Each structure stands twice: as structure tokens, then as C-alpha cells.
MIFI-770693 format. One record per residue (C-alpha): x, y, z; residue in three letters. Coordinates in steps of 0.02 Angstrom, whole numbers, plus 50000, padded with zeros to 5 digits. Layout:
BEGIN
{{X Y Z} 'ALA'}
...
This chain:
BEGIN
{{48013 53107 51002} 'MET'}
{{48085 53077 50827} 'TRP'}
{{48259 53106 50894} 'THR'}
{{48235 52970 51025} 'ASN'}
{{48165 52853 50893} 'PHE'}
{{48318 52873 50780} 'PHE'}
{{48435 52850 50930} 'LYS'}
{{48346 52687 50972} 'LEU'}
{{48354 52629 50792} 'ARG'}
{{48539 52670 50782} 'PHE'}
{{48571 52576 50944} 'PHE'}
{{48477 52421 50879} 'CYS'}
{{48576 52421 50716} 'CYS'}
{{48740 52437 50811} 'LEU'}
{{48690 52293 50925} 'LEU'}
{{48645 52184 50774} 'ALA'}
{{48815 52219 50693} 'VAL'}
{{48905 52173 50855} 'LEU'}
{{48807 52010 50867} 'MET'}
{{48855 51965 50688} 'VAL'}
{{49039 52001 50725} 'VAL'}
{{49034 51894 50883} 'VAL'}
{{48949 51753 50787} 'LEU'}
{{49082 51756 50651} 'VAL'}
{{49221 51749 50782} 'ILE'}
{{49139 51600 50869} 'ILE'}
{{49118 51504 50705} 'VAL'}
{{49299 51540 50659} 'THR'}
{{49360 51475 50826} 'GLU'}
{{49256 51317 50810} 'VAL'}
{{49323 51285 50635} 'GLU'}
{{49500 51315 50698} 'TYR'}
{{49479 51192 50840} 'LEU'}
{{49398 51067 50723} 'ASP'}
{{49549 51080 50609} 'HIS'}
{{49677 51068 50747} 'GLU'}
{{49602 50923 50844} 'THR'}
{{49501 50795 50748} 'VAL'}
{{49413 50651 50832} 'SER'}
{{49488 50516 50723} 'ALA'}
{{49424 50341 50688} 'THR'}
{{49533 50188 50669} 'PHE'}
{{49477 50016 50613} 'ILE'}
{{49544 49879 50726} 'ASP'}
{{49573 49697 50680} 'SER'}
{{49392 49654 50707} 'SER'}
{{49332 49792 50591} 'GLY'}
{{49264 49900 50732} 'GLN'}
{{49291 50088 50739} 'PHE'}
{{49401 50143 50884} 'VAL'}
{{49402 50327 50929} 'LEU'}
{{49563 50418 50963} 'SER'}
{{49629 50595 50948} 'GLN'}
{{49722 50645 50790} 'ALA'}
{{49806 50813 50806} 'THR'}
{{49844 50936 50667} 'GLY'}
{{49779 50838 50517} 'ILE'}
{{49837 50925 50359} 'SER'}
{{49766 50882 50189} 'ARG'}
{{49861 50891 50028} 'ASN'}
{{49788 51027 49915} 'PRO'}
{{49830 50924 49761} 'TYR'}
{{49686 50927 49636} 'CYS'}
{{49569 51003 49765} 'GLY'}
{{49561 50839 49863} 'TYR'}
{{49544 50938 50024} 'GLU'}
{{49376 51000 49957} 'HIS'}
{{49305 50832 49904} 'GLN'}
{{49132 50792 49967} 'THR'}
{{49140 50660 50105} 'LEU'}
{{49017 50595 50231} 'SER'}
{{49061 50626 50413} 'SER'}
{{49114 50444 50433} 'GLN'}
{{49222 50448 50276} 'GLU'}
{{49307 50608 50334} 'ARG'}
{{49340 50535 50505} 'LEU'}
{{49415 50380 50427} 'GLU'}
{{49524 50480 50309} 'GLU'}
{{49585 50590 50451} 'ASP'}
{{49630 50436 50553} 'SER'}
{{49725 50357 50408} 'LEU'}
{{49823 50517 50375} 'LEU'}
{{49859 50536 50561} 'ALA'}
{{49920 50356 50577} 'ALA'}
{{50041 50383 50433} 'LEU'}
{{50118 50545 50493} 'GLN'}
{{50302 50498 50492} 'TRP'}
{{50394 50564 50644} 'GLN'}
{{50545 50639 50558} 'GLY'}
{{50679 50754 50628} 'PRO'}
{{50629 50930 50677} 'ASP'}
{{50793 51001 50613} 'VAL'}
{{50849 51108 50468} 'GLY'}
{{50949 51053 50317} 'LEU'}
{{51065 50911 50368} 'VAL'}
{{51232 50887 50279} 'PRO'}
{{51269 50714 50211} 'PHE'}
{{51405 50676 50341} 'VAL'}
{{51276 50699 50479} 'LYS'}
{{51148 50583 50399} 'SER'}
{{51124 50401 50448} 'THR'}
{{51269 50287 50403} 'ASP'}
{{51218 50103 50406} 'PRO'}
{{51399 50044 50408} 'SER'}
{{51437 50133 50574} 'SER'}
{{51267 50096 50651} 'SER'}
{{51242 49934 50746} 'TYR'}
{{51118 49824 50836} 'PHE'}
{{51128 49715 50990} 'VAL'}
{{51016 49574 51053} 'ILE'}
{{50945 49634 51218} 'LEU'}
{{50871 49481 51301} 'ASN'}
{{51014 49364 51258} 'SER'}
{{51007 49190 51334} 'ALA'}
{{51084 49019 51314} 'ALA'}
{{50931 48968 51217} 'PHE'}
{{50752 49022 51181} 'PHE'}
{{50597 48918 51159} 'ARG'}
{{50482 48924 51009} 'VAL'}
{{50353 49061 51038} 'GLY'}
{{50471 49170 51140} 'SER'}
{{50498 49354 51104} 'GLN'}
{{50667 49417 51047} 'LEU'}
{{50711 49601 51072} 'GLU'}
{{50845 49691 50973} 'VAL'}
{{50908 49869 51002} 'LEU'}
{{50969 49968 50851} 'VAL'}
{{51079 50122 50875} 'HIS'}
{{51107 50230 50721} 'VAL'}
{{51258 50342 50693} 'GLN'}
{{51309 50466 50560} 'ASP'}
{{51456 50461 50440} 'PHE'}
{{51565 50544 50572} 'GLN'}
{{51525 50395 50685} 'ARG'}
{{51430 50509 50803} 'LYS'}
{{51266 50448 50882} 'PRO'}
{{51112 50524 50805} 'LYS'}
{{50991 50613 50921} 'LYS'}
{{50833 50593 50817} 'TYR'}
{{50739 50455 50727} 'GLY'}
{{50638 50443 50568} 'GLY'}
{{50744 50313 50477} 'ASP'}
{{50653 50177 50383} 'TYR'}
{{50715 50006 50437} 'LEU'}
{{50665 49830 50385} 'GLN'}
{{50700 49681 50497} 'ALA'}
{{50687 49493 50486} 'ARG'}
{{50746 49334 50568} 'ILE'}
{{50797 49186 50462} 'HIS'}
{{50879 49015 50461} 'SER'}
{{50960 48988 50290} 'PRO'}
{{50981 48800 50308} 'LYS'}
{{50798 48780 50352} 'LEU'}
{{50740 48906 50219} 'GLN'}
{{50645 48990 50361} 'ALA'}
{{50609 49173 50391} 'GLY'}
{{50493 49299 50473} 'ALA'}
{{50481 49488 50490} 'VAL'}
{{50500 49596 50646} 'GLY'}
{{50410 49748 50712} 'ARG'}
{{50514 49908 50723} 'VAL'}
{{50481 50042 50855} 'VAL'}
{{50562 50214 50834} 'ASP'}
{{50606 50301 50998} 'TYR'}
{{50645 50464 50908} 'GLN'}
{{50818 50478 50987} 'ASN'}
{{50928 50375 50872} 'GLY'}
{{50876 50211 50954} 'PHE'}
{{50755 50083 50882} 'TYR'}
{{50689 49925 50959} 'LYS'}
{{50640 49776 50852} 'VAL'}
{{50526 49638 50915} 'PHE'}
{{50528 49463 50842} 'PHE'}
{{50425 49309 50881} 'THR'}
{{50533 49152 50871} 'LEU'}
{{50428 49030 50771} 'LEU'}
{{50539 48880 50732} 'TRP'}
{{50681 48785 50819} 'PRO'}
{{50862 48797 50764} 'GLY'}
{{50995 48930 50741} 'LYS'}
{{50903 49092 50703} 'VAL'}
{{50994 49242 50631} 'LYS'}
{{50942 49426 50647} 'VAL'}
{{50955 49544 50497} 'SER'}
{{50921 49732 50503} 'ILE'}
{{50926 49844 50350} 'SER'}
{{50920 50032 50326} 'LEU'}
{{50803 50062 50179} 'VAL'}
{{50815 50253 50186} 'HIS'}
{{50893 50373 50312} 'PRO'}
{{50776 50497 50394} 'SER'}
{{50854 50634 50288} 'GLU'}
{{50803 50538 50131} 'GLY'}
{{50627 50512 50199} 'ILE'}
{{50608 50701 50212} 'ARG'}
{{50650 50714 50027} 'VAL'}
{{50524 50578 49984} 'LEU'}
{{50391 50669 50085} 'GLN'}
{{50428 50830 49991} 'HIS'}
{{50412 50742 49823} 'LEU'}
{{50248 50661 49875} 'GLN'}
{{50176 50830 49925} 'GLU'}
{{50251 50945 49794} 'GLU'}
{{50290 50835 49642} 'LYS'}
{{50147 50710 49625} 'PRO'}
{{50156 50729 49436} 'ASP'}
{{50335 50664 49425} 'ARG'}
{{50265 50517 49326} 'VAL'}
{{50169 50587 49179} 'TYR'}
{{50047 50503 49061} 'PHE'}
{{49992 50531 48882} 'LYS'}
{{49849 50488 48765} 'SER'}
{{49838 50476 48578} 'LEU'}
{{49691 50561 48493} 'PHE'}
{{49654 50514 48313} 'ARG'}
{{49523 50545 48182} 'SER'}
{{49557 50493 48002} 'GLY'}
{{49732 50550 47955} 'ARG'}
{{49743 50677 48095} 'ILE'}
{{49822 50624 48260} 'SER'}
{{49881 50718 48414} 'GLU'}
{{49960 50668 48578} 'THR'}
{{49930 50763 48740} 'THR'}
{{49979 50746 48922} 'GLU'}
{{49857 50672 49049} 'CYS'}
{{49847 50653 49238} 'ASN'}
{{49733 50658 49390} 'VAL'}
{{49739 50846 49369} 'CYS'}
{{49837 50962 49256} 'LEU'}
{{49912 51134 49291} 'PRO'}
{{49881 51293 49195} 'GLY'}
{{49730 51362 49104} 'SER'}
{{49737 51268 48938} 'LEU'}
{{49575 51182 48882} 'PRO'}
{{49552 51008 48954} 'LEU'}
{{49464 50847 48910} 'CYS'}
{{49371 50788 49064} 'ASN'}
{{49373 50597 49074} 'PHE'}
{{49312 50591 49255} 'THR'}
{{49217 50428 49282} 'ASP'}
{{49030 50458 49294} 'LEU'}
{{48998 50320 49421} 'TYR'}
{{49145 50327 49540} 'THR'}
{{49190 50510 49518} 'GLY'}
{{49373 50462 49492} 'GLU'}
{{49454 50614 49408} 'PRO'}
{{49559 50601 49250} 'TRP'}
{{49603 50740 49127} 'PHE'}
{{49701 50765 48966} 'CYS'}
{{49749 50926 48882} 'PHE'}
{{49626 50951 48740} 'LYS'}
{{49697 50922 48566} 'PRO'}
{{49706 51076 48457} 'LYS'}
{{49615 51001 48308} 'LYS'}
{{49522 50849 48374} 'LEU'}
{{49375 50822 48492} 'PRO'}
{{49397 50736 48661} 'CYS'}
{{49295 50588 48598} 'SER'}
{{49436 50541 48478} 'SER'}
{{49549 50473 48617} 'ARG'}
{{49624 50306 48563} 'ILE'}
{{49736 50249 48705} 'ASN'}
{{49827 50286 48867} 'HIS'}
{{50011 50257 48907} 'TYR'}
{{50150 50306 49025} 'LYS'}
{{50237 50460 48959} 'GLY'}
{{50391 50449 49067} 'GLY'}
{{50475 50506 49227} 'TYR'}
{{50528 50683 49268} 'LEU'}
{{50716 50707 49284} 'LYS'}
{{50819 50824 49391} 'GLY'}
{{50704 50810 49541} 'LEU'}
{{50842 50823 49672} 'LEU'}
{{50980 50944 49716} 'THR'}
{{51158 50879 49735} 'ALA'}
{{51137 50882 49924} 'THR'}
{{50975 50782 49916} 'GLU'}
{{51047 50656 49793} 'SER'}
{{51179 50608 49921} 'ALA'}
{{51042 50530 50028} 'PHE'}
{{51002 50405 49888} 'PHE'}
{{51159 50307 49846} 'GLN'}
{{51164 50123 49804} 'SER'}
{{51290 50032 49911} 'GLY'}
{{51292 50175 50036} 'VAL'}
{{51122 50212 50111} 'ASN'}
{{50986 50121 50010} 'ILE'}
{{50937 49950 50079} 'LYS'}
{{51103 49926 50167} 'MET'}
{{51131 49803 50309} 'PRO'}
{{51162 49861 50488} 'ILE'}
{{51285 49746 50574} 'ASN'}
{{51281 49678 50750} 'SER'}
{{51403 49734 50884} 'SER'}
{{51398 49558 50957} 'GLY'}
{{51315 49392 50914} 'PRO'}
{{51182 49409 50779} 'ASP'}
{{51100 49242 50809} 'TRP'}
{{51012 49143 50945} 'VAL'}
{{50974 48960 50975} 'THR'}
{{50791 48911 50981} 'VAL'}
{{50731 48745 51051} 'VAL'}
{{50559 48663 51036} 'PRO'}
{{50426 48699 51163} 'ARG'}
{{50406 48588 51314} 'ARG'}
{{50299 48433 51290} 'ILE'}
{{50162 48503 51403} 'LYS'}
{{50152 48662 51298} 'GLU'}
{{50059 48674 51135} 'THR'}
{{50161 48622 50983} 'ASN'}
{{50098 48755 50863} 'ASN'}
{{50126 48941 50854} 'VAL'}
{{49959 48987 50781} 'GLU'}
{{49867 49138 50849} 'VAL'}
{{49696 49123 50932} 'PRO'}
{{49551 49201 50840} 'GLU'}
{{49520 49382 50889} 'GLY'}
{{49697 49419 50947} 'SER'}
{{49829 49519 50854} 'GLU'}
{{49930 49425 50724} 'THR'}
{{50106 49488 50698} 'PHE'}
{{50192 49422 50604} 'PRO'}
{{50049 49351 50501} 'SER'}
{{50155 49202 50452} 'GLY'}
{{50329 49135 50421} 'TYR'}
{{50428 49028 50300} 'TYR'}
{{50486 48854 50345} 'TYR'}
{{50570 48744 50214} 'LYS'}
{{50522 48876 50085} 'ASP'}
{{50337 48855 50123} 'GLN'}
{{50234 48997 50194} 'TRP'}
{{50144 48955 50356} 'ARG'}
{{50006 49077 50403} 'PRO'}
{{49974 49086 50589} 'ARG'}
{{49786 49109 50573} 'ARG'}
{{49742 48950 50478} 'PHE'}
{{49812 48793 50398} 'LYS'}
{{49866 48829 50220} 'MET'}
{{49853 48697 50086} 'ARG'}
{{49992 48666 49960} 'HIS'}
{{49937 48646 49780} 'PHE'}
{{50090 48557 49712} 'ASN'}
{{49999 48467 49572} 'ASP'}
{{49902 48549 49429} 'PRO'}
{{49760 48427 49460} 'ASP'}
{{49740 48498 49636} 'ASN'}
{{49713 48672 49565} 'ILE'}
{{49594 48608 49431} 'THR'}
{{49491 48518 49564} 'GLU'}
{{49485 48677 49669} 'CYS'}
{{49434 48793 49527} 'LEU'}
{{49313 48674 49441} 'GLN'}
{{49150 48761 49388} 'ARG'}
{{49217 48929 49446} 'LYS'}
{{49238 49100 49369} 'MET'}
{{49396 49185 49430} 'VAL'}
{{49418 49373 49406} 'TYR'}
{{49589 49454 49432} 'LEU'}
{{49588 49644 49440} 'PHE'}
{{49733 49762 49464} 'GLY'}
{{49914 49791 49421} 'ASP'}
{{50052 49680 49353} 'SER'}
{{50080 49594 49521} 'THR'}
{{49910 49509 49507} 'ILE'}
{{49940 49478 49323} 'ARG'}
{{50080 49365 49387} 'GLN'}
{{49943 49254 49459} 'TRP'}
{{49862 49238 49288} 'PHE'}
{{50030 49194 49211} 'GLU'}
{{50068 49068 49349} 'TYR'}
{{49901 48978 49329} 'LEU'}
{{49906 48970 49139} 'THR'}
{{50086 48907 49144} 'THR'}
{{50065 48779 49284} 'PHE'}
{{49893 48711 49239} 'VAL'}
{{49899 48637 49063} 'PRO'}
{{49709 48625 49044} 'ASP'}
{{49693 48814 49066} 'LEU'}
{{49713 48874 48888} 'VAL'}
{{49735 49059 48856} 'GLU'}
{{49615 49131 48730} 'PHE'}
{{49706 49247 48611} 'GLN'}
{{49611 49413 48616} 'MET'}
{{49743 49516 48526} 'GLY'}
{{49776 49617 48683} 'SER'}
{{49942 49708 48703} 'PRO'}
{{50075 49603 48790} 'LYS'}
{{50085 49630 48979} 'ASN'}
{{49930 49741 48971} 'VAL'}
{{49777 49635 48936} 'GLY'}
{{49636 49604 48959} 'PRO'}
{{49675 49417 48961} 'PHE'}
{{49561 49266 48962} 'LEU'}
{{49594 49081 48992} 'ALA'}
{{49470 48938 48985} 'VAL'}
{{49466 48755 49038} 'ASP'}
{{49314 48690 48945} 'GLN'}
{{49328 48514 49014} 'LYS'}
{{49317 48572 49196} 'HIS'}
{{49214 48728 49163} 'ASN'}
{{49343 48854 49227} 'ILE'}
{{49348 49035 49170} 'LEU'}
{{49498 49145 49216} 'LEU'}
{{49502 49331 49176} 'LYS'}
{{49628 49469 49205} 'TYR'}
{{49596 49655 49182} 'ARG'}
{{49707 49801 49234} 'CYS'}
{{49639 49940 49344} 'HIS'}
{{49594 50113 49281} 'GLY'}
{{49713 50262 49276} 'PRO'}
{{49836 50307 49343} 'PRO'}
{{49924 50155 49270} 'ILE'}
{{50101 50153 49202} 'ARG'}
{{50077 50022 49067} 'PHE'}
{{50145 50046 48891} 'THR'}
{{49982 50060 48795} 'THR'}
{{49805 50029 48855} 'VAL'}
{{49662 50055 48733} 'PHE'}
{{49537 50184 48793} 'SER'}
{{49395 50058 48791} 'ASN'}
{{49495 49946 48910} 'ASP'}
{{49519 50082 49040} 'LEU'}
{{49399 50013 49170} 'ARG'}
{{49386 50053 49354} 'TYR'}
{{49384 49903 49470} 'VAL'}
{{49233 49969 49566} 'ALA'}
{{49130 49975 49406} 'ASN'}
{{49185 49800 49355} 'GLU'}
{{49132 49732 49525} 'LEU'}
{{48962 49813 49507} 'ASN'}
{{48935 49711 49349} 'GLY'}
{{48971 49543 49432} 'ILE'}
{{48825 49440 49499} 'VAL'}
{{48934 49339 49619} 'GLY'}
{{48895 49178 49711} 'GLY'}
{{48980 49021 49776} 'ARG'}
{{49065 48991 49607} 'ASN'}
{{49133 49167 49590} 'THR'}
{{49310 49211 49648} 'VAL'}
{{49383 49386 49641} 'ILE'}
{{49562 49441 49677} 'ALA'}
{{49619 49622 49680} 'ILE'}
{{49793 49701 49686} 'ALA'}
{{49805 49889 49671} 'LEU'}
{{49950 49988 49743} 'TRP'}
{{50109 50010 49641} 'SER'}
{{50043 50142 49519} 'HIS'}
{{49985 50256 49660} 'PHE'}
{{50153 50275 49747} 'SER'}
{{50191 50448 49677} 'THR'}
{{50025 50527 49723} 'PHE'}
{{49965 50603 49887} 'PRO'}
{{49882 50473 49998} 'LEU'}
{{49710 50551 49973} 'GLU'}
{{49710 50490 49792} 'VAL'}
{{49736 50309 49848} 'TYR'}
{{49611 50322 49990} 'ILE'}
{{49478 50382 49869} 'ARG'}
{{49511 50238 49750} 'ARG'}
{{49502 50107 49888} 'LEU'}
{{49344 50188 49958} 'ARG'}
{{49256 50163 49792} 'ASN'}
{{49318 49983 49776} 'ILE'}
{{49270 49942 49955} 'ARG'}
{{49095 50010 49927} 'ARG'}
{{49073 49895 49776} 'SER'}
{{49146 49746 49872} 'VAL'}
{{49025 49773 50016} 'VAL'}
{{48878 49783 49895} 'GLN'}
{{48937 49626 49806} 'LEU'}
{{48953 49527 49968} 'LEU'}
{{48784 49594 50024} 'ASP'}
{{48694 49527 49870} 'ARG'}
{{48802 49370 49854} 'SER'}
{{48879 49328 50025} 'PRO'}
{{48963 49168 49964} 'LYS'}
{{49073 49260 49839} 'THR'}
{{49258 49241 49883} 'VAL'}
{{49351 49408 49877} 'VAL'}
{{49540 49409 49904} 'VAL'}
{{49653 49562 49919} 'ILE'}
{{49837 49547 49877} 'ARG'}
{{49940 49673 49976} 'THR'}
{{50089 49773 49916} 'ALA'}
{{50265 49701 49919} 'ASN'}
{{50444 49762 49940} 'ALA'}
{{50552 49782 49785} 'GLN'}
{{50728 49817 49727} 'GLU'}
{{50779 49999 49748} 'LEU'}
{{50907 50111 49668} 'GLY'}
{{50931 50300 49672} 'PRO'}
{{50800 50332 49536} 'GLU'}
{{50673 50198 49579} 'VAL'}
{{50672 50261 49759} 'SER'}
{{50599 50426 49702} 'LEU'}
{{50450 50343 49619} 'PHE'}
{{50421 50172 49697} 'ASN'}
{{50511 50171 49864} 'SER'}
{{50465 50037 49991} 'ASP'}
{{50425 50183 50106} 'TRP'}
{{50289 50243 49988} 'TYR'}
{{50222 50067 49968} 'ASN'}
{{50227 50037 50156} 'PHE'}
{{50106 50183 50173} 'GLN'}
{{49991 50114 50038} 'LEU'}
{{49998 49941 50117} 'ASP'}
{{49949 50012 50287} 'THR'}
{{49801 50104 50211} 'ILE'}
{{49745 49949 50116} 'LEU'}
{{49745 49840 50272} 'ARG'}
{{49651 49967 50377} 'ARG'}
{{49519 50005 50247} 'MET'}
{{49478 49823 50212} 'PHE'}
{{49485 49764 50393} 'SER'}
{{49320 49687 50445} 'GLY'}
{{49245 49697 50270} 'VAL'}
{{49236 49509 50243} 'GLY'}
{{49380 49489 50120} 'VAL'}
{{49534 49378 50131} 'TYR'}
{{49710 49448 50131} 'LEU'}
{{49864 49374 50046} 'VAL'}
{{50006 49456 50142} 'ASP'}
{{50127 49484 49998} 'ALA'}
{{50218 49616 50103} 'TRP'}
{{50276 49494 50235} 'GLU'}
{{50298 49355 50107} 'MET'}
{{50430 49458 50015} 'THR'}
{{50515 49534 50168} 'LEU'}
{{50530 49367 50258} 'ALA'}
{{50604 49273 50109} 'HIS'}
{{50790 49255 50076} 'TYR'}
{{50777 49301 49891} 'LEU'}
{{50813 49481 49838} 'PRO'}
{{50664 49598 49836} 'HIS'}
{{50581 49621 49667} 'LYS'}
{{50428 49714 49606} 'LEU'}
{{50377 49549 49527} 'HIS'}
{{50433 49418 49653} 'PRO'}
{{50516 49256 49599} 'ASP'}
{{50412 49101 49565} 'GLU'}
{{50437 49019 49735} 'VAL'}
{{50358 49171 49819} 'ILE'}
{{50217 49181 49691} 'VAL'}
{{50185 48995 49717} 'LYS'}
{{50160 49025 49903} 'ASN'}
{{50045 49171 49864} 'GLN'}
{{49943 49059 49750} 'MET'}
{{49935 48922 49881} 'ASP'}
{{49866 49047 50005} 'MET'}
{{49742 49116 49878} 'PHE'}
{{49680 48942 49832} 'LEU'}
{{49669 48895 50016} 'SER'}
{{49542 49034 50038} 'PHE'}
{{49445 48970 49887} 'VAL'}
{{49454 48787 49939} 'CYS'}
{{49494 48779 50126} 'PRO'}
{{49536 48620 50218} 'LEU'}
{{49380 48534 50283} 'GLU'}
{{49375 48541 50473} 'THR'}
């Protein structure tokens, strides 16, 4: 009897162990499938979530971002953003320089050539890339920029590039003004260079390093800081208590963490590339070089027929690309009628009795500088802030206008920012009451170009949450987002601030703020479409158009 009892007990224990093993296998398979195929969520132009399938989403392990706590909706959104930005590069091994993309031997041809086109027509251009041996390339992944322009009319607009992954690209333009319209295609980086930039983004996010000064009495120490720091040395944890944004410095040997005085850019790492990799980043060879046409590079555009509509604006609810165009050096958005504030009195009338807050990097500081230079009644209040850093304040007492600028929190590559002035935009927004006389503009992109995309997504998620809360409690607050812009590139700048990096950030920014209730100043298209050379800080004529668009959101035309 006892023998049978022990046999039964042994059998039950064995069965229980088998059930546990089977359960573990099932859970593992589910997790594997969940990792391999994620039901991703995209935000369309109306702000709605559109389901699609994103395959093989991989997260960057930098700073443990793959382990951050996210809601299911936040994780779906992040997966969709990462999936949308997966660059389809070549599935080949190490490529020698002579087999990389050569813009001088590549060419484009206008496909749907005709005697003339009408305003509003589509123009299609085929680009065929070749290597330095003048052999056709069999794969894609190059980063191209395209525009149409009419120099005599000071007109220009950008095109949409489609990569067919076989050495051919098609570019689509909408012809938006009459006259002789020229096509320009540029190779920003060859696909082989993009692979290097991807590697740097994933493996060398600390290639820009930061420092802080700690001081107490006569003792001072300087240590390195960043979003996260390698090694096992003691750290000072300056993670923001409200947003959870991480920031660390190596702990000084003799001073407490509370003795931190300032923050500043330490410098840029050198020797990041091998000799082979450096060949893919040569000025005058394969960085922002033109691709010539194998035939005519221009078309003739005539006005629309009398019976057809005379404008080229886009109906509400439909896709807008391009978002606008230049004509006689004035930006013309296709969604609405933009005002032109050519007189300081026009700006004063618009901003009367308003508080204007500008948050972000130096590209939005340009707006502060433009307003205080162009509007004489806006007098800057000297706060003793470091030059080009801020915070800055300007007041027009007669018309009751208050203008403020404050830089965003770290990472920020400014010279010296006092510790007390390191503020996160989300926290600043939470302290604003808002209302019909409150205007907020935000630009935040350039200082995130060296980090994995998850770092930028997290920052925007915090800011968006604060914007939504602000608009919920004060719906008549005007919130404007300034997008990223193209800039001049050389071999070194490309490794830290490439247009390809900023194109990714710009895409994320647009998707995350779609449907939130904010206005967008499309600085990306406004720099690409203009005839002036690309600059991190665009020339005044471009800034003036940005300001006109910003002020048009604040004081729209009465309809």
C-alpha cells in the first residue's frame, strides 16, 4: 500500500515538473513572437492611431532605455516610430570607396517630360546612382535631398524621394508656380556613409561629452557628465524628479554633488573613423554634392486654365506635401493664408498684452534676437546671463508685451549654463497658467542628434504630456513647434549633426505632435526649399519667413 502511495506521489511530482517546463516554453515563445512582430501604432495627419505591423523592432541598450517603464500605448508608439525610421541600407559587407556612390557619375532624368506643365501638375524624376567606377549600383540607402526652383522668381519647393532599393530613386514634385522651373538633386551622404552614421548612433552616443564645475570655497573640481556614464566610479545623480529625465556626473573626489556650479560642452571625441570610413565623408566629393541631369533639368509651367481654381492650397484633411513653397522670397503655406509682418508696428499690434515664451535651442533663440532687433519698443532687460545662453528677457511696457527665452535642459552643447538655469521644458510648461494672451514656441532637436532615438522620444513624450495638460486647462493658449532644419556639412560636422540624423529627429517630432493641437513652423522645408546655403542658424530672410508664419498663428487673418 505504501509502495503504491509513493509511486503515485512520484508520478504527481513528475507531472507537475513537466507542466512547469511546458509553461516556461510557451511563455518564451510568446515573448519571442512579441519581440519579432509588434503591432505598431502610427499617428496620421489627423492625430488618429493607425495600426500596422512593425517587424523586428530592436531597441538600443544605451543607458538601459530598453528597460524603461512605458505604458502599452507609449510602447506601441515608440515601436512604430523606430520601425518607421529603420533605414533600408545595403545588405552587403564592407564596401571599398570606389564602389560607393559617386554623385558626379550618377544622373537624373525627367520622366514625364512635356512641352509644358500646368500649375498643380506632378513632375516625376528618376535618379540612377553609380559608383566611382561608373558602374550602376544595385542597392539603395543613399540620402538624397531634392528641390525645384526658379532663381529669377526667388521660388522654390522640396520634393519627395522614394528609394527602390536597386540603385534607382524616384522624386515627386508638385509644380506650384508658373515659369521656368529647374530641378536640383543632391547626394547628402552615400549609403556607405549612412551605415557609418548608424554605427556611431548605436555604439558611440557619447561622442559629444559634457562637463560640470563643482566648487565649494577655494576647492573646485571638474568632472564629466552625460545621460549615462560607463564604469563603476561613484556618480552624482541629477535625474529630474518630475520628468525622470536622466543626467549623471562623475562624483568629485573632495566635494559633494550639491556643489555643482554649471554645465558646459566638454568637446567632441576624435578619431572616430577608420581610414576606409573617412573616405565616405569628403567635402567636394560625396557630402552634399549635386547630381546632374542626363538631359534637360528644367520644365516650363503655365498657369491653370481659367475654369480651374487659381490657388494651389490643399483641402483640409488631405495630405500636405510639400507644406509650402517660396515665391518672390516669401513663404506660402498651402494650408492657410500667411500674413507678412513687414513693419515693426504690425508685430507690436499682434503681440500687444501678450506673454511670449520661447523654449529650446539656439535656433529658437534666433527668434528672440530677431524680435528684439526688429521691434524697437521691445527692450531687452539685462539679466547678466551668459551671451548666447540666457535666460533672456525683453519688455515693451507701453504695449504690455513680455518676451522670454530659456534654453532646454541637458543634453545641451552651450558654453556655460549655470546649474540653476538647467530647466526642462516640460517642467517650465507645468508652471505656466496659459490663456488667450499666452504664446509658447518650442524648438528642441539639434542637441539630440548624437544620441539613440529613444532619448529624443522620451524627451518629446514628457514635453507633449505637459503641452496636452496646458491646452486642457487653458485651451486658448497658442503653442507653436519649430521643426529641425538642414545645415552646412563637412567631414567632422557630419559625424555629430548630419542632416540624416536631424531628418530622423524631425520625423519623430512631427509624428509625436500630430493631432495634439499645436501649430508647426516647417523650418525643414523652409531651409531646403530656399536658394541660400544651408546653415544651422538660417539667414535673416528665412528667419523672417519663420517669424511671419509664427505670428500668423498668433494673429491669423480674420475670415
